[in-house]
C-alpha positions as CSV (number, residue, x, y, z in Angstrom):
1,M,-23.2,1.1,9.3
2,T,-20.4,2.4,7.1
3,P,-19.4,0.3,3.9
4,A,-16.7,-0.5,5.7
5,N,-18.3,-1.6,9.1
6,R,-21.1,-4.4,6.5
7,L,-17.8,-6.0,4.4
8,R,-16.3,-7.2,8.7
9,E,-20.1,-7.6,9.4
10,R,-19.7,-10.1,6.8
11,R,-16.0,-11.7,6.6
12,G,-16.8,-12.3,10.9
13,G,-13.6,-12.6,12.8
14,A,-10.4,-10.6,12.4
15,N,-7.9,-13.2,10.8
16,D,-8.4,-16.2,8.9
17,A,-6.3,-18.5,10.5
18,G,-6.7,-20.6,13.6
19,A,-4.0,-18.6,15.8
20,D,-4.0,-15.1,16.6
21,D,-0.4,-15.0,15.8
22,V,-1.2,-16.3,12.1
23,L,-0.7,-14.8,9.8
24,C,-3.8,-13.8,7.5
25,Y,-3.6,-15.7,3.8
26,M,-2.8,-11.9,2.8
27,D,0.3,-11.1,4.9
28,H,1.4,-13.9,3.8
29,G,1.0,-12.9,-0.3
30,S,2.5,-9.9,0.6
31,F,5.5,-11.7,1.8
32,V,5.7,-13.9,-0.7
33,G,5.4,-12.0,-3.0
34,L,7.8,-9.9,-1.4
35,R,10.7,-12.9,-1.7
36,A,10.3,-13.9,-5.0
37,L,10.1,-10.6,-6.3
38,G,12.8,-8.7,-4.7
39,R,11.2,-6.6,-3.9
40,G,7.7,-4.9,-2.0
41,P,6.4,-1.7,-1.3
42,A,7.7,0.1,1.2
43,L,5.2,2.9,3.4
44,Q,6.0,6.5,2.4
45,I,5.6,9.6,5.8
46,T,7.9,12.5,5.6
47,W,7.0,15.7,7.5
48,L,9.0,18.9,6.8
49,Y,9.9,20.6,9.8
50,P,11.2,24.7,9.8
51,R,13.8,24.0,12.1
52,P,16.1,20.4,13.2
53,I,14.5,18.2,15.1
54,D,15.7,17.3,18.6
55,E,17.3,13.7,18.3
56,A,16.0,12.3,21.4
57,A,12.3,14.1,21.0
58,V,13.1,11.5,17.3
59,R,14.5,8.8,19.8
60,Q,11.1,8.2,21.1
61,F,8.9,8.1,18.6
62,S,11.7,5.7,17.8
63,E,10.8,3.8,21.1
64,R,6.8,4.7,21.0
65,L,6.0,3.1,18.3
66,A,8.2,-0.2,19.0
67,R,5.5,-0.4,21.8
68,G,2.5,-0.5,19.6
69,F,1.4,-2.6,15.9
70,L,4.5,-1.7,14.2
71,G,6.7,-4.0,17.2
72,R,6.7,-7.1,15.1
73,L,8.7,-9.4,12.9
74,L,7.2,-12.3,10.8
75,Q,9.2,-16.2,11.5
76,R,8.8,-18.8,9.1
77,S,6.9,-21.6,9.6
78,P,9.4,-24.3,9.4
79,L,6.9,-26.4,7.0
80,P,7.4,-25.4,3.6
81,W,3.9,-25.0,3.7
82,G,3.4,-24.2,6.5
83,R,1.4,-21.2,7.8
84,H,3.7,-18.4,9.6
85,R,3.5,-16.4,12.8
86,W,3.4,-12.8,13.9
87,V,6.3,-12.6,16.9
88,A,7.3,-9.4,19.1
89,N,10.3,-7.5,18.1
90,P,9.8,-4.3,20.6
91,V,13.4,-3.6,19.0
92,P,13.2,0.7,18.4
93,G,13.9,1.3,14.2
94,P,16.7,2.7,13.0
95,V,17.2,6.7,12.6
96,T,19.1,7.2,9.7
97,W,20.9,10.9,9.6
98,F,21.6,12.6,6.1
99,R,23.3,15.4,8.1
100,D,24.5,16.7,4.4
101,R,22.6,19.6,3.8
102,L,19.8,20.0,0.8
103,P,17.8,23.1,-0.7
104,K,13.7,22.8,0.3
105,E,12.8,22.5,-3.1
106,R,15.0,19.2,-3.7
107,L,12.9,17.4,-0.9
108,L,11.3,14.5,-3.4
109,E,14.8,13.8,-4.1
110,L,15.3,12.0,-0.7
111,R,13.1,9.6,-2.4
112,R,16.3,7.9,-4.2
113,T,18.3,7.6,-1.7
114,L,15.2,6.2,0.9
115,L,15.7,3.0,-1.8
116,D,18.5,2.1,-0.7
117,L,17.0,1.8,3.1
118,P,15.7,-1.9,3.4
119,V,12.9,-2.7,5.2
120,D,12.6,-6.3,5.9
121,P,9.5,-7.9,7.3
122,E,10.8,-11.0,8.5
123,R,15.1,-10.1,9.0
124,G,14.1,-6.6,10.0
125,P,14.1,-3.5,10.5
126,G,9.7,-3.8,9.7
127,W,9.9,-0.2,9.5
128,R,12.9,3.1,10.4
129,L,13.5,6.5,10.3
130,A,15.6,8.5,8.7
131,V,16.0,12.4,8.8
132,Q,16.9,15.1,6.1
133,A,18.6,18.2,6.7
134,F,18.0,21.7,4.3
135,E,19.9,24.8,4.2
136,D,17.6,26.6,6.1
137,G,17.9,25.4,8.9
138,G,14.8,23.1,8.7
139,C,14.9,19.6,8.1
140,A,12.8,16.2,6.4
141,L,11.4,13.4,9.0
142,T,10.2,10.4,6.5
143,M,9.2,7.0,7.6
144,L,9.6,3.9,5.5
145,V,7.2,1.0,6.7
146,S,7.3,-2.5,5.0
147,H,4.1,-3.4,3.8
148,T,4.2,-6.8,4.8
149,I,3.7,-5.3,8.7
150,A,1.0,-3.2,8.3
151,D,-1.0,-1.4,5.9
152,M,-2.0,2.4,5.3
153,Q,-4.1,1.9,7.9
154,A,-2.9,0.3,10.3
155,T,0.9,2.6,10.0
156,N,-1.4,6.1,10.9
157,L,-3.0,4.0,14.3
158,A,0.7,3.0,15.3
159,I,1.7,6.7,14.6
160,A,-1.4,8.8,16.1
161,D,-1.4,5.4,19.1
162,A,2.5,7.3,19.7
163,V,2.2,10.1,19.7
164,A,-0.1,10.6,22.5
165,G,1.2,8.0,24.4
166,R,-0.3,4.3,24.4
167,H,0.8,1.5,24.6
168,V,-1.2,-1.4,22.7
169,D,-0.7,-4.5,23.9
170,H,-0.9,-6.7,21.0
171,G,0.1,-10.6,22.8
172,L,2.7,-11.7,20.3
173,P,5.0,-13.9,21.7
174,A,8.6,-13.8,21.2
175,P,10.8,-15.5,18.8
176,S,11.6,-18.8,18.9
177,W,13.5,-21.7,17.2
178,R,11.9,-22.9,14.4
179,W,12.6,-26.6,13.9
180,S,11.6,-27.5,17.9
181,P,9.4,-29.6,18.7
182,V,6.4,-27.3,19.7
183,M,7.2,-25.3,17.0
184,L,6.3,-28.6,14.4
185,A,3.3,-29.5,16.5
186,R,1.8,-26.6,16.1
187,D,2.1,-26.3,13.0
188,G,1.0,-29.4,11.8
189,V,-2.3,-29.2,13.2
190,E,-2.2,-25.5,11.9
191,S,-1.4,-27.1,8.6
192,L,-4.7,-29.8,9.5
193,R,-6.7,-27.4,9.8
194,A,-5.8,-25.8,6.8
195,L,-6.9,-28.5,4.8
196,P,-10.8,-27.8,4.0
197,G,-10.1,-23.9,2.7
198,V,-7.4,-25.6,0.6
199,W,-9.7,-28.6,-0.9
200,R,-12.3,-25.2,-1.3
201,A,-9.7,-23.2,-3.5
202,L,-8.9,-25.7,-5.4
203,V,-12.1,-26.5,-6.8
204,A,-12.6,-23.0,-6.8
205,L,-9.2,-23.0,-8.9
206,V,-11.1,-25.9,-10.9
207,R,-13.7,-23.7,-11.9
208,R,-12.2,-21.0,-12.6
209,S,-9.5,-22.2,-15.1
210,R,-12.8,-24.0,-16.6
211,N,-14.2,-21.2,-17.3
212,G,-10.7,-19.1,-18.4
213,S,-10.3,-17.5,-16.0
214,A,-7.6,-18.4,-14.7
215,G,-4.2,-19.9,-15.6
216,V,-0.8,-19.9,-16.6
217,S,0.5,-17.0,-17.9
218,R,3.1,-16.7,-20.6
219,P,6.4,-16.0,-19.7
220,S,7.2,-12.2,-20.0
221,S,10.3,-11.9,-22.6
222,R,12.6,-11.4,-20.4
223,A,12.3,-13.0,-16.9
224,R,13.5,-11.9,-13.6
225,T,16.8,-13.1,-13.2
226,G,18.1,-13.2,-9.3
227,H,20.2,-10.2,-11.1
228,D,17.8,-7.3,-11.0
229,H,18.0,-7.2,-7.1
230,F,21.0,-5.3,-8.1
231,E,20.4,-3.4,-10.6
232,P,19.9,0.5,-10.0
233,A,16.4,1.2,-8.8
234,A,14.3,3.7,-11.2
235,D,13.3,7.1,-9.8
236,V,10.0,6.8,-10.1
237,P,8.3,10.3,-10.3
238,L,6.2,11.6,-7.6
239,V,3.3,14.9,-7.8
240,E,1.9,16.7,-4.8
241,V,-1.7,18.3,-5.1
242,V,-2.3,20.6,-2.3
243,M,-6.5,21.1,-2.5
244,D,-8.4,23.0,-0.1
245,A,-11.0,20.3,1.3
246,A,-14.5,22.9,1.2
247,A,-13.4,23.7,-2.0
248,C,-13.3,20.1,-3.4
249,Q,-16.8,19.0,-1.4
250,Q,-18.0,21.7,-3.3
251,R,-17.6,20.9,-6.8
252,A,-18.9,17.2,-5.9
253,S,-21.7,19.0,-5.0
254,D,-21.9,20.8,-7.9
255,L,-21.1,17.6,-9.9
256,G,-24.2,15.9,-7.9
257,V,-21.3,13.1,-6.9
258,A,-19.9,12.7,-3.3
259,S,-16.5,13.8,-2.8
260,N,-15.5,10.0,-3.1
261,T,-16.1,9.9,-6.8
262,L,-14.6,13.5,-7.9
263,I,-11.3,12.3,-6.0
264,V,-11.7,8.3,-8.4
265,A,-12.8,10.7,-11.2
266,V,-9.6,13.0,-11.2
267,A,-7.7,9.5,-10.7
268,A,-9.4,8.3,-13.8
269,R,-8.1,11.7,-15.8
270,I,-4.7,11.3,-14.7
271,A,-4.4,7.6,-16.1
272,F,-6.0,9.6,-19.9
273,R,-3.4,12.3,-19.3
274,V,-0.5,9.5,-19.1
275,G,-2.0,7.1,-21.1
276,R,-2.9,3.7,-19.6
277,V,-5.8,3.4,-20.8
278,D,-7.2,0.3,-22.9
279,A,-7.0,0.1,-25.9
280,S,-11.1,1.0,-26.0
281,G,-9.8,4.2,-23.8
282,Q,-10.8,2.9,-21.0
283,A,-8.7,3.3,-17.2
284,K,-9.3,0.2,-14.7
285,L,-9.1,1.7,-11.4
286,V,-8.4,-1.0,-8.5
287,L,-9.4,0.9,-5.3
288,P,-8.3,-1.0,-1.6
289,V,-11.1,-1.7,1.1
290,S,-10.7,-1.4,4.3
291,D,-11.6,-3.6,7.0
292,R,-9.6,-3.1,9.6
293,R,-11.3,-3.7,13.3
294,S,-10.3,-1.9,16.5
295,D,-8.7,-5.6,17.5
296,D,-6.6,-6.4,14.4
297,R,-3.6,-7.7,13.9
298,R,-3.7,-8.1,10.4
299,G,-0.9,-6.3,8.5
300,N,-3.7,-6.2,5.3
301,A,-6.8,-5.9,6.2
302,L,-7.5,-5.0,2.8
303,R,-9.7,-6.5,-0.1
304,S,-10.4,-4.2,-3.8
305,I,-12.3,-3.7,-6.3
306,T,-12.1,-2.8,-9.8
307,V,-14.0,-0.5,-12.1
308,M,-13.3,0.4,-15.1
309,A,-13.4,4.0,-16.2
310,D,-14.2,5.4,-19.2
311,P,-12.5,9.1,-18.6
312,E,-14.4,11.5,-20.9
313,A,-18.0,10.9,-19.4
314,C,-16.0,11.2,-16.3
315,R,-15.2,14.6,-16.8
316,N,-18.6,15.1,-18.4
317,D,-21.4,13.5,-15.6
318,P,-19.2,11.4,-13.1
319,R,-22.0,9.8,-11.9
320,G,-22.1,7.3,-14.3
321,L,-18.6,6.1,-12.1
322,Q,-20.5,6.5,-8.9
323,R,-23.2,4.0,-9.4
324,D,-20.3,1.8,-10.9
325,L,-18.3,2.2,-8.1
326,R,-21.5,1.7,-5.1
327,A,-22.9,-1.2,-7.6
328,A,-19.1,-2.4,-7.2
329,L,-19.3,-1.8,-3.8
330,A,-22.1,-3.6,-3.4
331,S,-21.1,-6.9,-5.1
332,L,-17.8,-7.1,-2.8
333,I,-20.5,-6.9,0.5
334,R,-22.5,-9.8,-0.7
335,H,-20.4,-11.5,-2.6
336,G,-17.0,-10.9,-1.7
337,D,-14.0,-10.7,-3.8
338,D,-13.4,-13.6,-6.5
339,L,-9.4,-14.0,-5.3
340,S,-10.1,-14.7,-2.0
341,P,-11.4,-18.2,-2.5
342,L,-7.7,-18.7,-3.8
343,F,-6.8,-17.8,-0.8
344,P,-6.1,-21.1,0.9
345,L,-3.7,-22.1,-1.9
346,I,-1.0,-19.3,-1.0
347,P,2.1,-21.1,1.1
348,Y,1.9,-23.8,-2.1
349,V,2.7,-21.7,-4.2
350,P,6.8,-21.4,-5.3
351,L,9.0,-19.4,-5.3
352,W,8.8,-19.3,-9.2
353,L,4.9,-20.0,-9.5
354,V,4.6,-16.6,-8.5
355,R,7.3,-14.7,-10.9
356,R,5.9,-16.3,-13.7
357,L,2.1,-15.3,-12.9
358,E,3.4,-11.5,-11.9
359,R,1.3,-9.8,-14.1
360,E,-2.2,-11.6,-13.0
361,A,-1.1,-11.3,-9.5
362,L,-0.6,-7.4,-10.2
363,G,-3.8,-7.6,-12.7
364,A,-3.5,-7.6,-16.0
365,G,-4.7,-3.9,-18.6
366,L,-2.6,-1.6,-17.0
367,P,-4.5,-1.2,-13.5
368,V,-4.1,2.3,-12.1
369,G,-4.2,1.5,-8.3
370,C,-6.3,4.1,-6.4
371,S,-6.0,4.3,-2.8
372,L,-8.9,6.8,-0.7
373,V,-7.2,6.8,3.2
374,G,-9.5,9.3,4.7
375,E,-9.7,11.9,7.0
376,L,-6.0,10.9,9.3
377,P,-5.7,11.8,12.8
378,L,-4.8,15.2,13.7
379,D,-1.4,13.6,16.0
380,V,-0.3,12.4,12.8
381,N,1.1,15.0,12.4
382,R,2.7,14.9,15.1
383,P,6.1,13.0,15.1
384,C,7.9,15.2,17.0
385,G,5.9,18.1,17.4
386,E,4.1,19.4,15.0
387,A,4.6,19.3,11.2
388,S,3.6,21.9,8.3
389,L,3.6,18.7,5.9
390,L,2.4,15.1,5.8
391,Q,3.3,13.1,2.3
392,L,1.7,10.2,2.0
393,S,2.6,7.3,-1.1
394,I,3.7,4.3,-2.3
395,L,8.0,3.1,-2.1
396,E,8.9,0.6,-4.5
397,H,12.2,-0.3,-5.5
398,Y,11.5,-1.1,-9.1
399,T,14.5,-1.0,-12.5
400,V,13.2,0.2,-15.2
401,P,13.5,-3.2,-17.1
402,D,11.3,-3.8,-14.3
403,L,8.5,-1.6,-15.4
404,Q,9.0,-1.7,-19.0
405,R,7.9,-5.6,-18.3
406,L,4.8,-4.2,-16.3
407,G,4.4,-1.6,-19.1
408,G,4.1,1.4,-15.8
409,V,2.9,2.4,-13.0
410,L,0.3,4.3,-11.7
411,F,-1.3,5.0,-8.8
412,I,-3.0,8.4,-6.6
413,G,-3.3,8.4,-3.2
414,C,-5.7,11.0,-1.4
415,Y,-6.3,11.3,2.5
416,R,-7.9,14.7,4.3
417,L,-5.6,16.3,7.4
418,G,-7.9,19.3,8.5
419,E,-9.1,21.4,6.0
420,R,-6.3,20.4,3.4
421,L,-7.1,17.5,0.8
422,C,-3.8,16.2,-0.2
423,F,-2.8,13.7,-3.1
424,T,0.3,11.7,-4.4
425,V,0.9,10.6,-7.3
426,S,3.3,8.2,-8.5
427,G,4.0,6.9,-12.2
428,Y,5.9,5.5,-15.0
429,V,4.4,5.4,-18.1
430,P,7.3,4.5,-20.3
431,G,7.6,7.0,-23.9
432,R,5.8,9.1,-21.7
433,A,5.6,10.4,-18.0
434,T,8.9,8.9,-16.9
435,T,10.5,12.7,-15.1
436,R,8.1,14.5,-12.7
437,A,8.6,17.2,-15.0
438,E,7.1,15.1,-17.7
439,L,4.4,13.7,-15.2
440,A,3.2,17.2,-13.7
441,P,2.1,19.2,-15.3
442,L,0.1,16.1,-17.2
443,V,-1.8,16.0,-13.6
444,R,-2.5,19.7,-13.8
445,D,-4.6,19.3,-17.3
446,A,-6.6,16.5,-14.8
447,L,-7.3,18.5,-12.1
448,A,-7.9,21.3,-14.3
449,D,-10.2,19.3,-15.8
450,M,-12.9,18.3,-13.0
451,G,-13.1,21.8,-12.1
452,L,-10.2,21.4,-9.3
453,C,-7.5,23.2,-8.5
454,G,-5.0,23.3,-6.1
455,T,-1.0,23.6,-5.2
456,V,1.0,21.6,-7.7
457,R,4.7,20.2,-6.1
């Protein structure tokens, strides 16, 4: 049984609410953060084609996506403390065609343009497509998905279903009038059913407060204002790495660790190289752990583990890191994480408090996101026929003041497609790595630290 399966077995059902269309607390929290901060992460998937794409093929792909997992939006509860619900939205996402041709080597500049294309899990569109033409006659097809709607695993499964022509009906209700007596009654009953969990969460919060592990942080020197949303988005640089999967596996075997451990060690070295470590030189690595079931409706079927890694020790002998990762995962399976007991309080948290707690919600201490997506279904790389490049990354509308206040961001994603192992490194560290020209050599050095080589672009 895999660690994810053991975690699913421990958790039981696929949702933490009474009704199947009710958002789980993780999705509810994602939406609250989006509204409180005026920004939220979107998944970006990009495919490269050596030829123009037929518009009919793009339209068919969009229509198939709308008939699957992504064909939904959330509808707010009429009660201020009520649980929001998923409703069906079988409307294909819009397709934006950028017909002014770019040189292919400027593909990464497309990310800056995509920041101006909104996705929204409530107002729609929850996801969308865009096509960028290139000077050599080829093009890039890009997909944006609100992270509230779906995490990376759910999105990949939705893409594979669409490519294969599988129509997966999740049985969601059609949108209805929020203030109808039926909705008020349903949400009132749901709120009553949630009360035992709310009381347990309050007890857990009191205990954490007494232990000094929870509390309201002092507001930052510059609180976010409503005007921040209209500031231009910062261009968080992205670097791609493509390696031979077999070579990476061999290097991991030589070091006496699993290939996933080697990837996490690379993430620790990247954090060291860009200077995103604490005063003792340790990197705080946050790894999402999926517990998605086959019939899961959650957008974000995730828990996470946090490991403090010594980049120097990782370079010389990553076996200690492997022990720490296994211990953290075993603890998650047996005991759960620290924050989940507090999740029933999410519907009661006002937006002003979410804004004030932004740093604590992200995790103090310069966290480094490290997502091990795993092997992708081959159909994921065939949205409109076989593509020559697949890129997975996270896109978020940060402003420069946002990044200064948060101390920057660093996220490493890794996935395998066939014989290729791919990294995407998106990072912005004030004063150290704020452009791709500054980030790329640091990523290349981190790979060399671990005895790895690959194409860095």
